[in-house]
C-alpha positions in Angstrom: 167.2 122.2 355.0 170.4 124.3 355.4 170.9 122.5 358.7 170.4 119.0 357.5 172.7 119.9 354.7 175.3 121.2 357.1 175.2 117.7 359.5 175.9 116.1 356.1 179.4 116.1 355.9 181.3 116.7 352.4 183.1 113.7 352.6 180.0 111.7 352.7 178.5 113.7 349.8 181.7 113.3 347.9 181.2 109.4 348.2 177.9 109.7 346.5 179.3 111.4 343.6 182.2 109.2 343.1 179.8 105.9 343.3 177.7 107.7 340.7 181.0 107.8 338.6 181.7 104.5 339.4 178.3 103.5 338.4 178.7 105.1 335.1 181.7 102.5 334.2 178.7 100.0 333.6 177.7 101.8 330.2 179.7 102.6 327.4 182.6 103.4 326.5 183.8 101.4 329.6 181.3 98.5 329.4 181.4 97.0 332.8 178.4 95.7 333.9 179.2 93.9 336.9 180.3 97.2 338.9 176.6 97.7 339.3 176.6 95.0 342.1 179.6 96.9 343.6 178.3 100.4 343.6 174.8 99.6 344.7 175.5 97.6 348.0 178.2 100.2 348.9 175.1 103.0 348.2 173.0 101.1 350.6 175.7 101.1 353.3 176.0 105.0 353.0 172.6 105.5 353.0 172.2 103.4 356.4 175.3 104.8 358.0 175.0 108.3 357.3 171.8 109.5 356.1 169.3 110.6 358.7 166.5 112.9 357.5 164.8 112.9 354.1 166.0 116.1 353.1 169.5 114.4 353.2 168.3 111.6 351.2 167.2 114.3 348.8 170.9 115.5 348.6 172.3 112.7 348.6 170.3 111.0 345.6 170.8 114.3 343.7 174.4 113.9 343.9 174.5 110.5 343.0 172.7 111.2 340.0 175.2 113.8 339.0 178.0 111.6 339.2 176.2 109.0 337.3 174.5 111.1 334.7 177.2 114.0 334.6 179.9 111.2 333.0 177.4 109.2 331.3 176.2 112.1 329.1 179.5 114.2 329.1 178.9 113.6 325.0 175.9 116.1 325.3 178.2 119.1 324.8 179.3 117.8 321.6 176.7 119.3 319.4 177.5 123.0 320.7 181.1 122.4 319.4 180.0 122.0 315.6 180.2 125.7 315.6 182.1 126.6 318.8 182.5 130.1 318.2 178.5 130.3 318.1 177.3 128.2 320.5 180.2 127.0 322.8 178.8 129.7 325.5 175.8 127.7 325.8 177.4 124.2 326.2 178.3 124.4 330.3 174.1 125.7 330.7 172.6 122.8 328.5 174.5 120.1 330.0 174.1 121.2 333.6 170.3 121.5 333.3 170.3 118.3 331.4 172.2 116.3 334.0 170.0 118.3 337.0 167.0 117.4 335.4 167.8 113.6 335.0 169.5 113.3 338.6 166.3 114.8 340.3 164.5 111.5 339.4 166.9 109.6 341.7 166.8 112.5 344.5 162.9 112.1 344.5 163.6 108.2 344.8 165.8 108.9 347.8 163.5 111.3 349.4 160.2 109.7 349.2 161.6 105.9 350.5 162.7 107.6 353.8 159.6 109.5 353.9 157.7 106.5 353.7 159.6 104.3 355.9 160.9 107.1 358.4 159.5 105.3 361.4 160.9 101.7 360.3 163.3 100.1 362.3 163.9 96.8 359.9 167.1 97.8 357.7 166.2 95.2 355.2 162.9 96.7 354.5 164.1 100.2 354.5 166.6 99.2 351.7 164.0 97.3 349.7 161.6 100.1 349.9 164.8 102.4 348.7 165.4 99.8 345.5 161.5 100.2 344.5 161.6 104.0 344.7 164.7 103.8 342.6 163.3 101.3 340.1 160.3 103.6 339.9 161.9 106.6 339.0 164.0 104.9 336.4 160.9 103.9 334.8 159.4 107.3 335.0 162.4 108.7 333.5 161.5 106.1 330.7 158.3 107.7 330.1 157.8 111.5 331.2 158.0 114.4 329.1 158.1 112.2 326.4 160.5 109.8 327.9 164.5 109.4 327.9 165.1 105.8 328.3 168.9 106.4 327.4 171.7 104.8 329.6 169.2 102.7 331.7 171.1 99.8 333.5 169.9 96.8 331.7 171.7 98.3 328.4 175.0 97.6 330.3 174.4 93.8 330.5 173.8 93.1 326.8 176.8 91.1 326.6 176.0 88.7 329.4 174.0 86.0 329.8 171.4 87.8 332.0 170.4 89.8 328.7 168.4 87.0 327.9 165.8 88.2 330.2 164.8 91.0 327.8 163.3 88.6 325.6 160.7 87.5 328.4 159.9 90.6 329.8 161.7 93.4 328.1 164.5 96.2 329.1 162.3 98.0 332.0 161.7 95.4 334.0 165.2 93.8 333.9 166.3 97.2 334.6 164.1 97.2 337.7 165.3 93.6 338.9 168.8 94.8 338.3 168.4 97.8 340.4 166.4 95.9 343.2 168.9 93.0 343.6 172.0 95.5 343.2 170.7 97.4 346.3 169.5 94.4 348.2 172.4 92.2 347.3 173.4 91.7 350.7 170.0 92.1 352.3 166.9 89.2 352.9 163.5 91.1 352.8 161.4 88.1 351.7 160.4 89.8 348.3 164.1 90.4 347.5 164.7 87.1 347.5 162.2 86.1 344.7 164.1 89.0 342.5 167.6 87.4 343.4 166.1 84.3 342.3 164.6 85.5 339.0 168.0 87.0 338.3 170.0 84.1 338.9 167.8 81.6 336.8 168.0 84.3 333.9 172.0 84.0 334.2 171.6 80.2 334.0 169.5 80.1 331.4 171.1 82.6 329.4 174.3 80.5 329.8 172.7 78.2 327.8 170.7 80.1 325.2 172.5 83.4 324.6 174.6 82.9 321.7 172.1 80.6 319.8 170.0 81.6 317.2 166.9 79.6 318.4 163.6 80.8 317.5 164.2 82.8 314.5 162.7 80.5 312.3 163.9 78.8 309.1 165.5 81.5 306.5 163.3 81.9 303.6 165.9 84.3 301.6 168.6 86.1 302.1 168.9 90.0 301.0 172.3 91.6 300.2 172.2 94.9 301.8 174.9 97.7 301.2 175.3 99.9 304.4 176.9 103.3 303.2 178.6 105.2 305.8 180.0 108.8 304.1 181.4 109.8 307.4 180.4 113.9 306.3 181.3 116.2 309.2 178.4 117.9 311.1 179.9 121.4 310.7 180.0 120.8 306.8 176.9 118.8 306.6 174.1 121.7 305.7 176.5 123.8 303.7 174.9 124.6 300.4 178.1 124.3 298.4 178.9 120.8 299.5 175.7 119.4 298.4 177.2 118.0 295.1 180.3 116.5 296.7 178.6 115.0 299.6 176.1 113.2 297.1 179.1 112.0 295.0 180.7 110.3 297.9 177.4 108.7 298.6 177.0 107.4 295.0 180.9 106.4 294.9 180.5 104.2 297.7 177.2 102.7 296.6 178.1 102.3 293.0 180.5 99.0 293.7 180.3 95.8 292.0 178.8 93.3 292.5 175.2 95.0 292.7 173.4 94.6 296.0 169.8 94.1 296.3 169.1 97.0 298.2 171.4 100.1 299.3 170.8 102.1 302.4 171.9 105.5 303.1 171.8 107.5 306.6 169.2 110.0 307.8 169.3 113.5 305.9 171.6 111.8 303.6 170.5 114.3 301.1 169.4 118.0 301.6 167.3 118.5 298.7 163.5 117.4 298.8 163.0 114.0 297.2 159.3 114.6 296.1 160.4 118.0 294.5 163.3 116.7 292.5 162.2 113.7 290.6 165.1 114.3 287.9 167.8 114.0 291.2 166.4 110.6 291.8 166.4 109.5 288.2 170.1 110.5 288.3 170.9 108.5 291.2 168.9 105.2 289.9 170.8 105.6 286.7 174.1 104.7 288.2 173.2 102.6 291.2 170.5 100.4 289.5 169.3 99.0 293.0 166.3 100.0 294.9 167.3 102.8 297.4 166.6 103.7 301.3 167.8 107.5 302.3 167.0 109.8 304.9 166.1 113.3 303.7 163.8 116.5 304.5 160.0 116.4 303.1 158.2 119.2 303.1 154.4 119.4 302.8 153.3 122.4 301.2 149.7 122.5 301.8 150.1 122.4 305.7 153.5 124.1 305.6 155.3 121.3 307.7 158.6 119.9 307.5 159.4 116.3 308.2 162.5 114.1 308.9 161.7 111.2 306.7 162.7 107.9 305.2 162.1 107.4 301.4 162.2 104.2 299.6 162.9 104.1 295.8 163.1 101.5 293.2 165.8 100.8 290.6 164.5 103.5 288.5 164.1 106.1 290.9 160.3 105.9 291.8 159.1 106.7 295.5 157.8 103.5 296.6 157.1 104.8 300.0 157.7 107.2 302.7 157.7 107.5 306.6 157.9 110.5 308.5 159.7 110.4 311.7 157.3 110.3 314.9 159.2 110.6 317.9 161.3 113.8 317.7 164.3 115.1 319.8 163.5 117.9 322.2 165.7 121.0 321.6 167.2 119.0 318.6 164.3 118.6 316.1 161.7 120.6 317.7 162.2 123.8 319.6 160.1 124.3 323.1 161.8 127.1 323.0 162.4 128.2 319.6 161.4 131.7 319.5 164.2 132.3 322.7 166.7 130.3 320.6 166.2 132.2 317.6 166.3 135.6 319.5 169.8 134.8 320.5 170.8 133.4 317.2 171.5 129.6 318.5 172.1 127.1 315.9 171.9 129.8 313.3 173.8 128.1 310.6 174.2 124.6 311.8 170.3 123.8 311.8 168.2 125.3 309.1 164.9 125.2 310.4 165.0 126.5 314.0 161.2 126.3 314.4 161.7 122.7 314.1 160.0 119.2 311.9 156.4 118.3 312.4 155.8 114.7 314.2 154.6 112.0 311.7 151.5 110.0 312.6 153.4 107.2 314.1 155.4 103.9 313.5 154.5 102.3 310.4 155.9 99.5 308.6 157.2 99.6 304.8 155.7 96.8 303.2 154.6 95.7 299.3 157.3 97.9 297.9 159.6 95.3 296.6 161.5 95.1 299.8 160.8 92.7 302.5 158.6 94.4 304.8 160.9 96.2 307.3 160.0 98.8 310.4 161.8 102.1 310.1 163.2 103.9 312.8 165.1 107.0 312.7 168.0 107.9 315.1 166.2 108.8 318.2 163.1 106.7 317.9 165.1 103.6 318.3 165.0 104.2 322.3 161.3 103.5 322.6 160.9 99.9 323.1 157.6 99.7 324.2 156.0 101.8 321.0 158.1 99.4 318.8 156.5 96.4 319.9 153.1 97.3 318.3 154.5 97.5 315.1 157.3 94.9 314.6 155.5 91.9 314.9 154.9 91.4 311.2 158.2 92.9 310.4 161.2 90.7 308.9 163.7 93.1 309.8 164.1 96.4 311.1 166.1 99.5 309.6 167.7 102.0 312.0 169.0 105.1 309.9 170.8 107.9 312.1 173.3 111.0 312.0 175.5 110.5 315.0 178.0 113.1 314.0 176.4 115.6 316.6 177.6 112.9 319.1 181.5 113.3 318.6 184.1 110.7 319.1 183.0 109.5 322.6 180.5 107.5 324.3 177.4 109.0 322.4 177.7 106.5 319.1 178.6 103.7 321.3 175.6 103.9 323.5 173.2 104.4 320.6 174.3 101.2 318.9 173.7 99.3 322.0 169.7 100.7 322.1 169.5 99.3 318.6 170.9 95.9 319.7 168.6 95.7 322.4 165.8 96.5 319.9 166.9 93.1 317.9 167.3 91.2 321.1 164.1 92.2 322.4 161.9 91.3 319.3 164.0 88.5 317.7 164.6 90.2 314.6 167.8 91.3 312.6 168.5 95.1 312.7 170.4 97.2 309.9 172.3 100.4 311.3 173.3 103.0 308.9 174.9 105.9 310.1 176.5 108.8 308.9 179.6 108.5 310.8 179.5 105.3 312.4 178.8 103.1 314.0 177.0 101.3 311.0 176.0 97.6 311.5 174.5 94.5 310.8 173.0 93.0 314.4 171.7 89.7 314.6 168.3 88.7 316.3 170.4 88.1 319.2 171.5 91.5 319.5 175.3 90.6 318.3 177.2 93.0 316.0 177.9 90.8 313.1 179.6 92.9 310.9 180.3 96.9 311.4 182.0 100.2 310.1 183.9 101.5 312.6 183.3 105.1 314.0 184.4 107.8 311.7 185.2 105.9 308.8 184.1 106.4 305.3 183.3 103.2 303.8 180.5 100.7 302.6 179.7 97.4 303.7 177.6 94.2 301.9 175.7 92.1 304.4 173.5 89.1 303.8 170.2 89.3 305.8 168.7 86.0 306.6 164.9 86.8 306.4 162.4 84.4 307.9 158.6 84.5 306.8 157.3 82.9 310.2 159.8 84.6 312.3 158.4 83.5 316.2 158.0 86.6 318.3 159.5 86.8 321.7 157.4 86.4 324.8 157.6 89.9 325.3 156.9 90.6 321.9 153.5 88.9 322.3 152.8 90.3 325.6 152.5 93.8 324.3 153.5 97.3 326.0 150.1 97.1 327.9 150.8 93.6 329.6 154.1 94.4 330.2 153.6 97.9 331.5 150.9 96.3 334.1 153.0 93.5 335.2 156.0 96.0 335.7 154.0 98.6 338.0 152.7 95.3 340.0 156.1 94.2 340.5 156.9 97.6 341.9 153.8 98.6 343.6 152.7 95.8 345.1 155.5 95.3 347.8 155.0 98.9 348.5 151.2 98.3 349.4 152.5 95.7 351.4 155.2 97.7 353.6 152.9 100.8 353.4 149.6 99.5 354.6 149.6 95.8 356.0 152.8 96.2 358.0 151.7 99.2 359.4 148.6 97.8 360.2 150.4 95.5 362.5 152.3 97.8 364.5 148.7 99.5 365.1 147.4 96.3 366.6 
């Protein structure tokens, strides 16, 4: 392997790295989606021009990924800066490991494509094979090890006409089509032309349909929702001495005239256990006199389990419903290496429960509680498109509460907002997002941000939520996750089977 690497000059590797950085400009905070079709064709040129062995492909794919993920996820360092005197030493190791693990998916895609097509002389077919393996790698990134479908290329296209495609086949298939078209922009293997045509038709249809609200159904009622963004610094959030002052911030922002139909606070808005403190809930209700949704901790004393939960209370302070977060953040909400982290005193004060949360029983609608039925998503749960599909059909709106103060002031909160926008678009459903430090927003059913509270601002926002009892589901939502996944796999695997089996059989004749 060393000899293969030596023959691959540093300048070539630098080009792969720089193109990875350039591809990152498609994502927030840069948001230049069309650079995808500049970067990916240049990648194919470098592959064809300079790469010979599978090991060279492996290294180049790795370096390409390091550039993209390294810049896109630079904000991963921010959680370690909450208490830098304790945790800063861990930041470079965690960041490097995170970026490297994601880059390995791309490295394997490059390696396997060359391994399969090493005897193929047709450049068009080799490039197409590379694009298929790259698309498969990105799909695996969305599913393996609980999945991390963050910053896939389809999110960059939210504000373009092409985004209408996610209402047909969802973000993952759309992501694959972008990859295949990008790699093969100047190549003409027969299956590629099909993908190019699909992308072009999508853009043309989207030009007509993107900015309309067609298909939502007649609005049957309007709900006035107050979004409360307290903007509490993460370093101060869990300090016991700040509990009352933080609660006062929340209530002062909430208790404004005129009274809304519903008040929403962000994830872990309160630090005490609501079920064990009914007097506090009554005190809040006396001031607000409105139903309240808020994030808090829930502790099951029978099982000794701790949950990150959403609570819904009525105007009298009575708990109407509770949802326990199902999809937990590794190393954030549960610790695969909890014992080791506790030994080194990592996150000792910034996070109370080093052993982490327990997972809920699954995504569930909150209904029949005095508030129009909705699907609650806590922070990270907004990432999982396919899991949401099975639950959102009977919902009238989606609620995403989060605490993005961990992410700092950079790209993290903006990328997270785009993820929520995609959930609204692909399901044709309005979405309310409430974040501790921003960006809190009302998102229409076509994925547009209608109103918002800026990042790092302490404020509230009243929005009119139009609800439809007969909301029309998108084609993607009606397919469900299983059908969509089968179609996706067929789109990716059938061309590979063609080239690896039938084409080689022809050579043997």
